[in-house]
Biopython code that builds the backbone (N, CA, C, O; Angstrom):
import numpy as np
from Bio.PDB.StructureBuilder import StructureBuilder

atoms = [
    (1, "MET", "N", (155.453, 77.307, 53.926)),
    (1, "MET", "CA", (155.893, 78.581, 53.405)),
    (1, "MET", "C", (157.022, 79.098, 54.291)),
    (1, "MET", "O", (156.774, 79.577, 55.398)),
    (2, "PRO", "N", (158.240, 79.005, 53.817)),
    (2, "PRO", "CA", (159.364, 79.466, 54.639)),
    (2, "PRO", "C", (159.342, 80.987, 54.799)),
    (2, "PRO", "O", (158.990, 81.725, 53.879)),
    (3, "ILE", "N", (159.725, 81.423, 55.985)),
    (3, "ILE", "CA", (159.789, 82.852, 56.292)),
    (3, "ILE", "C", (161.263, 83.232, 56.407)),
    (3, "ILE", "O", (162.065, 82.475, 56.954)),
    (4, "ASP", "N", (161.610, 84.397, 55.893)),
    (4, "ASP", "CA", (163.029, 84.775, 55.931)),
    (4, "ASP", "C", (163.348, 85.593, 57.193)),
    (4, "ASP", "O", (162.453, 86.005, 57.930)),
    (5, "ARG", "N", (164.634, 85.810, 57.411)),
    (5, "ARG", "CA", (165.114, 86.489, 58.610)),
    (5, "ARG", "C", (164.595, 87.930, 58.685)),
    (5, "ARG", "O", (164.316, 88.435, 59.772)),
    (6, "ASN", "N", (164.468, 88.586, 57.529)),
    (6, "ASN", "CA", (163.959, 89.967, 57.525)),
    (6, "ASN", "C", (162.522, 90.032, 58.038)),
    (6, "ASN", "O", (162.157, 90.970, 58.746)),
    (7, "ALA", "N", (161.711, 89.046, 57.686)),
    (7, "ALA", "CA", (160.324, 89.013, 58.157)),
    (7, "ALA", "C", (160.288, 88.784, 59.668)),
    (7, "ALA", "O", (159.470, 89.385, 60.364)),
    (8, "VAL", "N", (161.162, 87.925, 60.176)),
    (8, "VAL", "CA", (161.234, 87.686, 61.624)),
    (8, "VAL", "C", (161.634, 88.971, 62.332)),
    (8, "VAL", "O", (161.045, 89.325, 63.353)),
    (9, "ASP", "N", (162.618, 89.664, 61.807)),
    (9, "ASP", "CA", (163.057, 90.931, 62.406)),
    (9, "ASP", "C", (161.934, 91.967, 62.372)),
    (9, "ASP", "O", (161.758, 92.724, 63.327)),
    (10, "HIS", "N", (161.172, 92.004, 61.270)),
    (10, "HIS", "CA", (160.067, 92.946, 61.145)),
    (10, "HIS", "C", (158.982, 92.653, 62.189)),
    (10, "HIS", "O", (158.489, 93.571, 62.844)),
    (11, "VAL", "N", (158.610, 91.383, 62.343)),
    (11, "VAL", "CA", (157.597, 90.994, 63.326)),
    (11, "VAL", "C", (158.092, 91.303, 64.736)),
    (11, "VAL", "O", (157.328, 91.795, 65.566)),
    (12, "ALA", "N", (159.342, 91.023, 65.009)),
    (12, "ALA", "CA", (159.913, 91.308, 66.330)),
    (12, "ALA", "C", (159.899, 92.808, 66.607)),
    (12, "ALA", "O", (159.624, 93.230, 67.731)),
    (13, "ARG", "N", (160.191, 93.603, 65.602)),
    (13, "ARG", "CA", (160.181, 95.049, 65.777)),
    (13, "ARG", "C", (158.755, 95.550, 66.031)),
    (13, "ARG", "O", (158.551, 96.422, 66.874)),
    (14, "LEU", "N", (157.763, 95.004, 65.307)),
    (14, "LEU", "CA", (156.370, 95.390, 65.522)),
    (14, "LEU", "C", (155.900, 95.022, 66.928)),
    (14, "LEU", "O", (155.140, 95.759, 67.556)),
    (15, "ALA", "N", (156.369, 93.859, 67.413)),
    (15, "ALA", "CA", (155.985, 93.402, 68.748)),
    (15, "ALA", "C", (156.891, 93.987, 69.827)),
    (15, "ALA", "O", (156.718, 93.706, 71.013)),
    (16, "ARG", "N", (157.839, 94.784, 69.417)),
    (16, "ARG", "CA", (158.806, 95.407, 70.335)),
    (16, "ARG", "C", (159.553, 94.353, 71.154)),
    (16, "ARG", "O", (159.688, 94.463, 72.373)),
    (17, "LEU", "N", (160.028, 93.338, 70.450)),
    (17, "LEU", "CA", (160.795, 92.264, 71.082)),
    (17, "LEU", "C", (162.256, 92.411, 70.715)),
    (17, "LEU", "O", (162.599, 92.692, 69.566)),
    (18, "ASP", "N", (163.099, 92.220, 71.689)),
    (18, "ASP", "CA", (164.543, 92.226, 71.445)),
    (18, "ASP", "C", (164.991, 90.767, 71.465)),
    (18, "ASP", "O", (165.240, 90.203, 72.530)),
    (19, "LEU", "N", (165.090, 90.164, 70.289)),
    (19, "LEU", "CA", (165.409, 88.744, 70.192)),
    (19, "LEU", "C", (166.907, 88.520, 70.034)),
    (19, "LEU", "O", (167.594, 89.262, 69.333)),
    (20, "SER", "N", (167.394, 87.485, 70.699)),
    (20, "SER", "CA", (168.788, 87.081, 70.498)),
    (20, "SER", "C", (168.883, 86.338, 69.168)),
    (20, "SER", "O", (167.869, 86.057, 68.530)),
    (21, "GLU", "N", (170.093, 86.029, 68.764)),
    (21, "GLU", "CA", (170.295, 85.317, 67.499)),
    (21, "GLU", "C", (169.658, 83.931, 67.535)),
    (21, "GLU", "O", (169.076, 83.490, 66.544)),
    (22, "ASP", "N", (169.766, 83.237, 68.680)),
    (22, "ASP", "CA", (169.142, 81.913, 68.822)),
    (22, "ASP", "C", (167.619, 82.018, 68.752)),
    (22, "ASP", "O", (166.956, 81.182, 68.138)),
    (23, "GLU", "N", (167.077, 83.055, 69.389)),
    (23, "GLU", "CA", (165.620, 83.247, 69.367)),
    (23, "GLU", "C", (165.137, 83.578, 67.958)),
    (23, "GLU", "O", (164.061, 83.139, 67.553)),
    (24, "ARG", "N", (165.919, 84.343, 67.217)),
    (24, "ARG", "CA", (165.552, 84.663, 65.829)),
    (24, "ARG", "C", (165.486, 83.393, 64.990)),
    (24, "ARG", "O", (164.561, 83.207, 64.199)),
    (25, "SER", "N", (166.462, 82.531, 65.168)),
    (25, "SER", "CA", (166.473, 81.275, 64.409)),
    (25, "SER", "C", (165.278, 80.414, 64.776)),
    (25, "SER", "O", (164.622, 79.842, 63.906)),
    (26, "ARG", "N", (164.999, 80.325, 66.071)),
    (26, "ARG", "CA", (163.868, 79.515, 66.521)),
    (26, "ARG", "C", (162.548, 80.104, 66.015)),
    (26, "ARG", "O", (161.670, 79.364, 65.570)),
    (27, "MET", "N", (162.406, 81.425, 66.081)),
    (27, "MET", "CA", (161.185, 82.076, 65.609)),
    (27, "MET", "C", (160.994, 81.885, 64.110)),
    (27, "MET", "O", (159.864, 81.761, 63.637)),
    (28, "GLN", "N", (162.083, 81.861, 63.369)),
    (28, "GLN", "CA", (161.993, 81.647, 61.928)),
    (28, "GLN", "C", (161.369, 80.284, 61.638)),
    (28, "GLN", "O", (160.504, 80.159, 60.772)),
    (29, "VAL", "N", (161.815, 79.266, 62.370)),
    (29, "VAL", "CA", (161.269, 77.912, 62.203)),
    (29, "VAL", "C", (159.809, 77.865, 62.667)),
    (29, "VAL", "O", (158.956, 77.314, 61.972)),
    (30, "GLU", "N", (159.520, 78.443, 63.842)),
    (30, "GLU", "CA", (158.165, 78.384, 64.403)),
    (30, "GLU", "C", (157.168, 79.176, 63.566)),
    (30, "GLU", "O", (156.056, 78.705, 63.329)),
    (31, "LEU", "N", (157.547, 80.376, 63.110)),
    (31, "LEU", "CA", (156.637, 81.159, 62.276)),
    (31, "LEU", "C", (156.397, 80.485, 60.930)),
    (31, "LEU", "O", (155.293, 80.561, 60.393)),
    (32, "SER", "N", (157.398, 79.837, 60.388)),
    (32, "SER", "CA", (157.211, 79.083, 59.139)),
    (32, "SER", "C", (156.217, 77.952, 59.344)),
    (32, "SER", "O", (155.365, 77.706, 58.490)),
    (33, "ALA", "N", (156.323, 77.256, 60.483)),
    (33, "ALA", "CA", (155.389, 76.158, 60.778)),
    (33, "ALA", "C", (153.967, 76.691, 60.937)),
    (33, "ALA", "O", (153.016, 76.058, 60.481)),
    (34, "ILE", "N", (153.815, 77.841, 61.575)),
    (34, "ILE", "CA", (152.489, 78.433, 61.745)),
    (34, "ILE", "C", (151.896, 78.808, 60.392)),
    (34, "ILE", "O", (150.722, 78.544, 60.132)),
    (35, "LEU", "N", (152.701, 79.417, 59.537)),
    (35, "LEU", "CA", (152.210, 79.804, 58.213)),
    (35, "LEU", "C", (151.883, 78.572, 57.365)),
    (35, "LEU", "O", (150.922, 78.596, 56.597)),
    (36, "ASP", "N", (152.659, 77.508, 57.491)),
    (36, "ASP", "CA", (152.354, 76.265, 56.779)),
    (36, "ASP", "C", (151.014, 75.701, 57.227)),
    (36, "ASP", "O", (150.215, 75.245, 56.410)),
    (37, "HIS", "N", (150.779, 75.736, 58.526)),
    (37, "HIS", "CA", (149.509, 75.245, 59.065)),
    (37, "HIS", "C", (148.348, 76.099, 58.544)),
    (37, "HIS", "O", (147.319, 75.556, 58.142)),
    (38, "ALA", "N", (148.501, 77.413, 58.546)),
    (38, "ALA", "CA", (147.451, 78.297, 58.036)),
    (38, "ALA", "C", (147.202, 78.051, 56.555)),
    (38, "ALA", "O", (146.062, 78.121, 56.094)),
    (39, "GLU", "N", (148.253, 77.766, 55.815)),
    (39, "GLU", "CA", (148.128, 77.472, 54.384)),
    (39, "GLU", "C", (147.316, 76.197, 54.165)),
    (39, "GLU", "O", (146.493, 76.132, 53.251)),
    (40, "ARG", "N", (147.548, 75.176, 55.009)),
    (40, "ARG", "CA", (146.780, 73.923, 54.893)),
    (40, "ARG", "C", (145.310, 74.158, 55.204)),
    (40, "ARG", "O", (144.438, 73.566, 54.568)),
    (41, "ILE", "N", (145.031, 75.012, 56.172)),
    (41, "ILE", "CA", (143.639, 75.326, 56.512)),
    (41, "ILE", "C", (142.983, 76.079, 55.356)),
    (41, "ILE", "O", (141.830, 75.808, 55.019)),
    (42, "GLN", "N", (143.700, 77.018, 54.747)),
    (42, "GLN", "CA", (143.164, 77.776, 53.620)),
    (42, "GLN", "C", (142.850, 76.869, 52.436)),
    (42, "GLN", "O", (141.961, 77.181, 51.644)),
    (43, "ALA", "N", (143.557, 75.762, 52.302)),
    (43, "ALA", "CA", (143.361, 74.851, 51.172)),
    (43, "ALA", "C", (142.105, 73.994, 51.323)),
    (43, "ALA", "O", (141.672, 73.370, 50.354)),
    (44, "LEU", "N", (141.517, 73.951, 52.505)),
    (44, "LEU", "CA", (140.327, 73.131, 52.719)),
    (44, "LEU", "C", (139.142, 73.697, 51.957)),
    (44, "LEU", "O", (138.993, 74.912, 51.830)),
    (45, "GLU", "N", (138.297, 72.800, 51.450)),
    (45, "GLU", "CA", (137.087, 73.193, 50.732)),
    (45, "GLU", "C", (135.956, 73.339, 51.743)),
    (45, "GLU", "O", (135.392, 72.343, 52.196)),
    (46, "LEU", "N", (135.623, 74.579, 52.096)),
    (46, "LEU", "CA", (134.644, 74.833, 53.140)),
    (46, "LEU", "C", (133.429, 75.611, 52.644)),
    (46, "LEU", "O", (132.651, 76.120, 53.451)),
    (47, "ASP", "N", (133.259, 75.707, 51.335)),
    (47, "ASP", "CA", (132.166, 76.501, 50.778)),
    (47, "ASP", "C", (130.791, 75.978, 51.174)),
    (47, "ASP", "O", (129.857, 76.768, 51.310)),
    (48, "ASP", "N", (130.642, 74.660, 51.362)),
    (48, "ASP", "CA", (129.339, 74.078, 51.682)),
    (48, "ASP", "C", (129.027, 74.101, 53.171)),
    (48, "ASP", "O", (127.929, 73.712, 53.571)),
    (49, "LEU", "N", (129.959, 74.544, 53.994)),
    (49, "LEU", "CA", (129.735, 74.568, 55.441)),
    (49, "LEU", "C", (129.163, 75.896, 55.882)),
    (49, "LEU", "O", (129.597, 76.957, 55.433)),
    (50, "GLU", "N", (128.179, 75.826, 56.770)),
    (50, "GLU", "CA", (127.577, 77.041, 57.309)),
    (50, "GLU", "C", (128.482, 77.601, 58.404)),
    (50, "GLU", "O", (128.957, 76.840, 59.247)),
    (51, "PRO", "N", (128.733, 78.901, 58.414)),
    (51, "PRO", "CA", (129.577, 79.486, 59.467)),
    (51, "PRO", "C", (128.928, 79.324, 60.839)),
    (51, "PRO", "O", (127.709, 79.425, 60.978)),
    (52, "THR", "N", (129.749, 79.073, 61.837)),
    (52, "THR", "CA", (129.255, 78.937, 63.205)),
    (52, "THR", "C", (130.182, 79.699, 64.146)),
    (52, "THR", "O", (131.342, 79.962, 63.829)),
    (53, "SER", "N", (129.640, 80.044, 65.309)),
    (53, "SER", "CA", (130.481, 80.711, 66.305)),
    (53, "SER", "C", (131.025, 79.717, 67.315)),
    (53, "SER", "O", (131.951, 80.033, 68.062)),
    (54, "HIS", "N", (130.446, 78.492, 67.344)),
    (54, "HIS", "CA", (130.875, 77.460, 68.273)),
    (54, "HIS", "C", (130.964, 76.125, 67.533)),
    (54, "HIS", "O", (130.178, 75.876, 66.619)),
    (55, "PRO", "N", (131.905, 75.269, 67.914)),
    (55, "PRO", "CA", (132.049, 73.986, 67.221)),
    (55, "PRO", "C", (130.918, 73.010, 67.523)),
    (55, "PRO", "O", (130.666, 72.095, 66.739)),
    (56, "VAL", "N", (130.238, 73.193, 68.646)),
    (56, "VAL", "CA", (129.109, 72.322, 69.001)),
    (56, "VAL", "C", (127.925, 73.205, 69.389)),
    (56, "VAL", "O", (128.127, 74.319, 69.872)),
    (57, "PRO", "N", (126.696, 72.729, 69.188)),
    (57, "PRO", "CA", (125.546, 73.548, 69.567)),
    (57, "PRO", "C", (125.526, 73.815, 71.072)),
    (57, "PRO", "O", (125.875, 72.944, 71.869)),
    (58, "LEU", "N", (125.117, 75.016, 71.449)),
    (58, "LEU", "CA", (125.048, 75.390, 72.859)),
    (58, "LEU", "C", (123.592, 75.429, 73.310)),
    (58, "LEU", "O", (122.703, 75.824, 72.556)),
    (59, "ARG", "N", (123.369, 75.012, 74.553)),
    (59, "ARG", "CA", (122.050, 75.091, 75.171)),
    (59, "ARG", "C", (122.232, 75.619, 76.573)),
    (59, "ARG", "O", (123.197, 75.269, 77.252)),
    (60, "ASN", "N", (121.326, 76.449, 77.009)),
    (60, "ASN", "CA", (121.352, 76.885, 78.400)),
    (60, "ASN", "C", (120.810, 75.762, 79.264)),
    (60, "ASN", "O", (119.703, 75.275, 79.034)),
    (61, "MET", "N", (121.574, 75.356, 80.240)),
    (61, "MET", "CA", (121.151, 74.303, 81.158)),
    (61, "MET", "C", (120.628, 74.988, 82.412)),
    (61, "MET", "O", (121.381, 75.222, 83.357)),
    (62, "MET", "N", (119.345, 75.306, 82.419)),
    (62, "MET", "CA", (118.776, 76.031, 83.537)),
    (62, "MET", "C", (117.742, 75.155, 84.242)),
    (62, "MET", "O", (116.963, 74.445, 83.607)),
    (63, "ARG", "N", (117.759, 75.226, 85.545)),
    (63, "ARG", "CA", (116.783, 74.492, 86.329)),
    (63, "ARG", "C", (115.553, 75.368, 86.516)),
    (63, "ARG", "O", (115.631, 76.586, 86.359)),
    (64, "PRO", "N", (114.435, 74.768, 86.845)),
    (64, "PRO", "CA", (113.253, 75.583, 87.114)),
    (64, "PRO", "C", (113.487, 76.481, 88.323)),
    (64, "PRO", "O", (114.162, 76.086, 89.274)),
    (65, "ASP", "N", (112.937, 77.668, 88.285)),
    (65, "ASP", "CA", (113.087, 78.625, 89.376)),
    (65, "ASP", "C", (112.025, 78.319, 90.426)),
    (65, "ASP", "O", (110.875, 78.740, 90.309)),
    (66, "GLU", "N", (112.433, 77.578, 91.452)),
    (66, "GLU", "CA", (111.505, 77.160, 92.488)),
    (66, "GLU", "C", (111.970, 77.681, 93.846)),
    (66, "GLU", "O", (113.163, 77.685, 94.148)),
    (67, "VAL", "N", (111.013, 78.119, 94.652)),
    (67, "VAL", "CA", (111.322, 78.592, 95.995)),
    (67, "VAL", "C", (111.630, 77.389, 96.874)),
    (67, "VAL", "O", (110.854, 76.435, 96.928)),
    (68, "THR", "N", (112.774, 77.437, 97.567)),
    (68, "THR", "CA", (113.157, 76.362, 98.482)),
    (68, "THR", "C", (113.571, 76.989, 99.804)),
    (68, "THR", "O", (113.920, 78.169, 99.849)),
    (69, "PRO", "N", (113.534, 76.222, 100.865)),
    (69, "PRO", "CA", (113.943, 76.782, 102.163)),
    (69, "PRO", "C", (115.429, 77.151, 102.151)),
    (69, "PRO", "O", (116.245, 76.465, 101.536)),
    (70, "SER", "N", (115.762, 78.235, 102.834)),
    (70, "SER", "CA", (117.165, 78.644, 102.931)),
    (70, "SER", "C", (117.580, 78.643, 104.398)),
    (70, "SER", "O", (116.782, 78.328, 105.281)),
    (71, "LEU", "N", (118.819, 78.993, 104.643)),
    (71, "LEU", "CA", (119.347, 79.009, 106.003)),
    (71, "LEU", "C", (118.722, 80.138, 106.806)),
    (71, "LEU", "O", (118.430, 81.212, 106.281)),
    (72, "SER", "N", (118.527, 79.875, 108.067)),
    (72, "SER", "CA", (118.104, 80.960, 108.957)),
    (72, "SER", "C", (119.327, 81.820, 109.260)),
    (72, "SER", "O", (120.458, 81.429, 108.970)),
    (73, "GLN", "N", (119.094, 82.982, 109.840)),
    (73, "GLN", "CA", (120.206, 83.869, 110.181)),
    (73, "GLN", "C", (121.149, 83.188, 111.163)),
    (73, "GLN", "O", (122.367, 83.317, 111.034)),
    (74, "GLN", "N", (120.617, 82.476, 112.129)),
    (74, "GLN", "CA", (121.449, 81.799, 113.120)),
    (74, "GLN", "C", (122.281, 80.695, 112.458)),
    (74, "GLN", "O", (123.457, 80.530, 112.782)),
    (75, "GLU", "N", (121.678, 79.939, 111.533)),
    (75, "GLU", "CA", (122.427, 78.879, 110.843)),
    (75, "GLU", "C", (123.538, 79.468, 109.979)),
    (75, "GLU", "O", (124.641, 78.923, 109.918)),
    (76, "ALA", "N", (123.244, 80.576, 109.315)),
    (76, "ALA", "CA", (124.247, 81.206, 108.459)),
    (76, "ALA", "C", (125.432, 81.715, 109.269)),
    (76, "ALA", "O", (126.571, 81.667, 108.805)),
    (77, "LEU", "N", (125.166, 82.202, 110.478)),
    (77, "LEU", "CA", (126.232, 82.771, 111.309)),
    (77, "LEU", "C", (126.873, 81.747, 112.240)),
    (77, "LEU", "O", (127.802, 82.083, 112.974)),
    (78, "ALA", "N", (126.392, 80.500, 112.224)),
    (78, "ALA", "CA", (126.865, 79.488, 113.165)),
    (78, "ALA", "C", (128.378, 79.274, 113.100)),
    (78, "ALA", "O", (129.006, 79.110, 114.146)),
    (79, "ASN", "N", (128.976, 79.271, 111.929)),
    (79, "ASN", "CA", (130.415, 79.009, 111.801)),
    (79, "ASN", "C", (131.223, 80.270, 111.517)),
    (79, "ASN", "O", (132.406, 80.186, 111.188)),
    (80, "ALA", "N", (130.603, 81.423, 111.641)),
    (80, "ALA", "CA", (131.315, 82.681, 111.392)),
    (80, "ALA", "C", (132.378, 82.879, 112.460)),
    (80, "ALA", "O", (132.103, 82.662, 113.640)),
    (81, "PRO", "N", (133.596, 83.288, 112.077)),
    (81, "PRO", "CA", (134.640, 83.527, 113.065)),
    (81, "PRO", "C", (134.271, 84.670, 114.003)),
    (81, "PRO", "O", (134.701, 84.702, 115.156)),
    (82, "SER", "N", (133.465, 85.614, 113.497)),
    (82, "SER", "CA", (133.081, 86.744, 114.325)),
    (82, "SER", "C", (131.778, 87.313, 113.780)),
    (82, "SER", "O", (131.606, 87.433, 112.567)),
    (83, "GLU", "N", (130.855, 87.666, 114.686)),
    (83, "GLU", "CA", (129.592, 88.275, 114.258)),
    (83, "GLU", "C", (129.203, 89.369, 115.229)),
    (83, "GLU", "O", (129.580, 89.361, 116.401)),
    (84, "GLU", "N", (128.431, 90.317, 114.699)),
    (84, "GLU", "CA", (128.009, 91.450, 115.520)),
    (84, "GLU", "C", (126.638, 91.912, 115.041)),
    (84, "GLU", "O", (126.454, 92.177, 113.853)),
    (85, "ASP", "N", (125.699, 92.009, 115.934)),
    (85, "ASP", "CA", (124.340, 92.458, 115.616)),
    (85, "ASP", "C", (123.706, 91.641, 114.491)),
    (85, "ASP", "O", (123.009, 92.197, 113.641)),
    (86, "GLY", "N", (123.941, 90.328, 114.478)),
    (86, "GLY", "CA", (123.326, 89.467, 113.470)),
    (86, "GLY", "C", (123.967, 89.542, 112.097)),
    (86, "GLY", "O", (123.360, 89.123, 111.112)),
    (87, "ARG", "N", (125.183, 90.069, 112.012)),
    (87, "ARG", "CA", (125.898, 90.184, 110.731)),
    (87, "ARG", "C", (127.310, 89.632, 110.889)),
    (87, "ARG", "O", (127.834, 89.542, 111.999)),
    (88, "PHE", "N", (127.919, 89.263, 109.757)),
    (88, "PHE", "CA", (129.318, 88.854, 109.777)),
    (88, "PHE", "C", (130.162, 90.070, 110.130)),
    (88, "PHE", "O", (129.940, 91.157, 109.598)),
    (89, "LYS", "N", (131.117, 89.894, 111.013)),
    (89, "LYS", "CA", (132.032, 90.978, 111.366)),
    (89, "LYS", "C", (133.370, 90.678, 110.709)),
    (89, "LYS", "O", (133.952, 89.610, 110.899)),
    (90, "VAL", "N", (133.843, 91.643, 109.933)),
    (90, "VAL", "CA", (135.114, 91.470, 109.215)),
    (90, "VAL", "C", (136.062, 92.588, 109.612)),
    (90, "VAL", "O", (135.618, 93.634, 110.086)),
    (91, "PRO", "N", (137.361, 92.387, 109.428)),
    (91, "PRO", "CA", (138.317, 93.438, 109.784)),
    (91, "PRO", "C", (138.121, 94.671, 108.889)),
    (91, "PRO", "O", (137.796, 94.541, 107.709)),
    (92, "ARG", "N", (138.317, 95.835, 109.445)),
    (92, "ARG", "CA", (138.198, 97.082, 108.701)),
    (92, "ARG", "C", (139.376, 97.183, 107.713)),
    (92, "ARG", "O", (140.528, 96.968, 108.091)),
    (93, "ILE", "N", (139.079, 97.507, 106.465)),
    (93, "ILE", "CA", (140.151, 97.623, 105.467)),
    (93, "ILE", "C", (140.254, 99.040, 104.911)),
    (93, "ILE", "O", (141.238, 99.381, 104.254)),
    (94, "ILE", "N", (139.250, 99.857, 105.171)),
    (94, "ILE", "CA", (139.278, 101.240, 104.679)),
    (94, "ILE", "C", (139.563, 102.144, 105.878)),
    (94, "ILE", "O", (138.880, 102.097, 106.901)),
    (95, "GLU", "N", (140.584, 102.956, 105.714)),
    (95, "GLU", "CA", (140.968, 103.851, 106.800)),
    (95, "GLU", "C", (140.066, 105.083, 106.798)),
    (95, "GLU", "O", (139.575, 105.499, 105.749)),
    (96, "ASP", "N", (139.854, 105.659, 107.973)),
    (96, "ASP", "CA", (139.077, 106.889, 108.067)),
    (96, "ASP", "C", (139.847, 108.024, 107.421)),
    (96, "ASP", "O", (141.068, 108.110, 107.551)),
    (97, "ALA", "N", (139.132, 108.893, 106.726)),
    (97, "ALA", "CA", (139.771, 110.012, 106.023)),
    (97, "ALA", "C", (140.086, 111.146, 106.968)),
    (97, "ALA", "O", (140.625, 112.169, 106.547)),
]
sb = StructureBuilder()
sb.init_structure("model")
sb.init_model(0)
sb.init_chain("A")
sb.init_seg("    ")
for serial, (resi, resn, name, xyz) in enumerate(atoms, 1):
    if name == "N":
        sb.init_residue(resn, " ", resi, " ")
    sb.init_atom(name, np.array(xyz, "f"), 0.0, 1.0, " ", f" {name:<3s}", serial, name[0])
structure = sb.get_structure()
């Protein structure tokens, strides 16, 4: 479905785009190709297909919630560049008011 220059100008105006003459010509070709593609999709017979939100079935891949040992405080702070009173020490980023 070919699109004319007036339609390209209208779309550009709606999108608030200032297109050059070369861009207008290119957009005319590209928008025509997009509309042709949409037309081919519309021509497909899809009445027997059930609507879906995803192209493939989704499943939650969850592991069992099991208690496992975690790092001790000393192990967690072992590679910290700086620590104070058993906590990570980071540079102050908020100035006093």
